[in-house]
C-alpha positions in Angstrom: 4.9 -8.3 17.0 5.2 -12.1 17.0 8.6 -13.1 18.4 8.8 -16.0 15.9 9.1 -13.6 13.0 12.4 -11.8 12.3 11.3 -8.3 11.2 14.4 -7.9 9.1 13.1 -10.7 6.9 9.9 -8.8 6.2 9.3 -6.2 3.5 8.1 -2.7 4.1 5.7 -0.9 1.9 6.3 2.6 0.6 4.0 3.9 3.3 5.7 2.0 6.2 7.4 5.1 7.7 4.1 7.0 7.6 2.5 4.2 9.6 5.3 4.4 12.2 4.9 8.2 12.5 1.1 7.7 12.9 1.9 5.2 15.7 0.2 2.2 14.1 0.4 -1.2 15.7 2.5 -3.1 13.2 2.4 -6.9 12.6 3.6 -9.3 9.9 1.1 -9.9 7.1 1.8 -11.6 3.8 5.6 -11.1 4.1 5.3 -7.5 5.0 5.3 -5.4 8.2 1.8 -3.9 8.0 -0.3 -1.6 10.1 -3.0 -3.5 12.0 -4.5 -0.7 14.1 -4.0 2.9 15.0 -6.5 4.2 17.6 -8.9 1.3 17.8 -11.5 -0.1 15.5 -14.4 2.1 16.7 -12.4 5.3 16.3 -11.1 4.2 12.9 -14.6 3.3 11.8 -15.9 6.8 12.7 -12.9 8.5 11.0 -13.7 6.5 7.8 -17.4 7.5 8.0 -16.8 11.2 8.9 -13.6 11.9 6.9 -11.6 9.5 4.8 -9.1 6.8 5.3 -6.3 5.2 3.2 -5.8 1.5 2.9 -2.2 0.6 2.0 -2.4 -1.9 -0.8 1.3 -2.0 -1.7 1.6 -5.5 -0.3 -1.1 -6.9 -2.6 1.0 -7.9 -5.5 2.5 -6.7 -8.7 2.0 -7.5 -12.4 4.2 -7.1 -15.4 3.0 -5.9 -18.8 5.7 -6.0 -21.5 5.9 -5.4 -25.2 5.6 -2.6 -27.8 1.9 -2.0 -26.9 2.4 -2.2 -23.1 1.4 1.4 -22.4 -1.8 1.3 -24.5 -2.6 -2.1 -23.1 -2.2 -0.8 -19.5 -4.3 2.3 -20.2 -7.2 0.0 -21.3 -7.0 -1.6 -17.8 -6.8 1.4 -15.5 -8.6 4.6 -15.2 -5.7 7.0 -15.5 -3.1 7.9 -18.1 0.2 6.0 -17.6 2.3 7.4 -20.5 3.4 10.3 -18.4 4.1 8.4 -15.1 7.8 7.9 -14.3 9.0 4.4 -13.6 8.6 3.6 -9.9 5.9 6.3 -9.4 2.1 6.3 -9.4 -0.7 8.6 -10.6 -1.6 11.0 -7.8 -4.3 12.9 -9.6 
């Protein structure tokens, strides 16, 4: 990690601990500590092609929808139902 960056000033995504357990190489990116690489780009490419990989998008921003019609407005924008999702959670199905 860059010695000019104080890691305590950087945010961590919900998946940060999973990245640590998976022994990811972590570096600052956009105000977050993010995984940069795990086992090398070739191995990761093959894993993506042969199996599946997950890209942590938690650092990519947030938006706020407010008002009486916020649930129906949001359901027109996304492909899942949001009326049954608890605050702070996401749809896993």
